[in-house]
VOGU-3710 file (C-alpha; in Angstrom, 3 decimals, decimal comma):
1> mtttadpsaa> 0,000/0,000/0,000  2,908/2,403/0,533  5,604/3,488/-1,891  8,606/5,717/-1,484  7,903/7,713/-4,661  4,851/9,424/-3,163  5,306/10,791/0,380  1,538/10,719/0,954  1,636/6,958/0,464  3,551/6,741/3,763
11> ttfelsgdre> 0,267/7,685/5,444  -2,438/5,054/5,722  -6,048/6,192/5,557  -8,798/3,667/6,206  -12,493/3,622/7,007  -13,516/1,775/10,164  -17,091/0,749/10,844  -19,580/3,217/9,438  -18,505/6,350/11,358  -14,709/6,425/11,646
21> cvmartfaap> -11,655/7,331/9,582  -8,303/6,028/10,806  -5,054/7,590/9,655  -1,526/6,538/10,653  2,027/7,551/9,853  5,420/6,716/11,317  7,877/9,579/11,645  11,633/9,465/12,140  11,308/11,560/15,286  10,991/10,960/19,017
31> rervwraith> 7,525/11,049/20,526  8,174/14,242/22,528  9,022/16,132/19,312  5,838/14,937/17,600  3,857/15,907/20,709  5,296/19,432/20,597  4,451/19,710/16,892  0,789/18,874/17,492  0,265/20,796/20,749  2,301/24,016/20,445
41> pehfarwwgp> 0,662/26,777/18,367  3,890/27,952/16,713  4,481/24,437/15,322  0,839/23,487/14,674  0,362/26,546/12,449  3,216/25,408/10,204  1,700/22,063/9,191  -2,062/21,934/9,785  -3,879/22,247/6,468  -3,324/21,440/2,803
51> rgyvcrvvem> -0,350/22,799/0,877  -0,857/26,409/-0,118  -3,130/27,100/2,866  -1,960/29,346/5,699  -2,936/28,329/9,208  -3,355/30,790/12,054  -3,899/29,488/15,562  -6,455/31,676/17,318  -6,506/29,740/20,590  -4,774/26,603/21,898
61> dvrpggrwaa> -5,227/25,718/25,576  -4,081/22,082/25,642  -5,675/20,724/28,816  -8,911/18,851/29,529  -11,697/21,402/29,061  -9,348/23,770/27,225  -10,382/25,145/23,867  -8,670/25,477/20,514  -9,460/27,441/17,379  -7,626/27,789/14,089
71> eqtapsghvh> -8,186/29,374/10,704  -6,965/27,999/7,399  -6,775/30,557/4,612  -6,991/28,976/1,158  -5,012/30,322/-1,801  -8,319/31,836/-3,017  -8,494/33,891/0,186  -11,413/31,920/1,621  -11,008/31,384/5,387  -11,996/28,046/6,941
81> rfrgeyievv> -12,590/28,328/10,695  -12,261/25,330/13,006  -12,723/25,062/16,751  -13,059/22,493/19,468  -12,405/21,428/23,027  -9,797/19,129/24,502  -11,351/16,134/26,254  -8,289/14,113/27,275  -4,628/15,151/27,352  -1,958/12,601/28,315
91> ppeklvhtqr> 1,458/14,020/27,332  3,171/12,787/25,232  0,988/9,866/24,249  -2,695/10,737/23,796  -4,791/13,721/22,759  -8,584/13,627/22,397  -10,504/16,663/21,174  -13,620/17,734/19,383  -13,488/19,555/16,070  -16,197/21,774/14,614
101> yleypplevt> -16,370/23,367/11,184  -19,183/25,758/10,259  -22,574/24,329/11,165  -21,496/20,690/10,862  -21,857/18,442/13,915  -18,660/18,080/15,943  -16,203/15,294/15,240  -14,184/13,560/17,932  -10,494/13,050/17,142  -8,291/10,688/19,146
111> itlreqdgqt> -4,554/10,903/18,478  -2,136/8,401/19,978  1,647/8,483/19,727  3,719/5,300/20,102  7,510/5,404/20,016  9,778/2,518/19,110  13,479/2,697/18,269  13,412/6,490/17,972  10,481/6,503/15,546  6,973/7,596/16,440
121> tlrsvtrfdt> 3,743/6,306/14,990  0,896/8,793/15,045  -2,547/7,200/14,829  -5,542/9,483/14,431  -9,113/8,199/14,707  -11,830/10,621/13,625  -15,313/9,640/14,785  -18,344/11,198/13,105  -21,850/11,504/14,542  -23,470/9,638/11,624
131> pesraatlqa> -22,408/7,594/8,589  -23,861/10,342/6,394  -21,675/12,957/8,068  -18,580/10,871/7,391  -19,601/10,355/3,759  -20,182/14,090/3,241  -16,831/14,999/4,819  -14,994/12,468/2,662  -16,788/13,805/-0,415  -15,639/17,329/0,520
141> gmewgarqsi> -11,974/16,241/0,407  -11,075/15,225/3,950  -8,583/12,554/2,891  -6,854/14,883/0,431  -6,395/17,605/3,048  -5,451/15,218/5,850  -2,751/13,516/3,784  -1,220/16,865/2,850  -1,264/18,004/6,486  0,522/14,844/7,612
151> drlaelletm> 3,106/15,262/4,833  3,702/18,821/6,048  4,023/17,532/9,621  6,706/15,075/8,483  8,601/17,933/6,808  8,322/20,100/9,925  9,593/17,313/12,192  12,759/17,080/10,077  13,539/20,727/10,906  12,666/20,797/14,616
//
């Protein structure tokens, strides 16, 4: 399923049940570095979103009950606003949060980080409220954007 010619192929993206998307990627970086990249606003803003989009972190209070908000500005100038709340924070191994976009029902995202031999596997499970919500999000390009974000995260980790 993976090839070295296409960096996005290093990321697996699978559907689970009728309401989940599961994405995974192994990075040549220690777990603490990956944790910093996903939980510190100055790093998060550099990778979250498709290529060509500019991310601005509006709020990031990484603790249970803390909130986050970010804006992705597309090359067209259109701004996509996301927000959510942190449910569970276990540094540097687990992060659970909600994610809202526009009027769509919130998603729940569970990220786990497992380190072995200096490499870290990030596994992200996105759970939708209904099968129809998952189908609509996939149709809107979720996999395309998620793969590009994870590729950008890999590039960032090489420079941290």
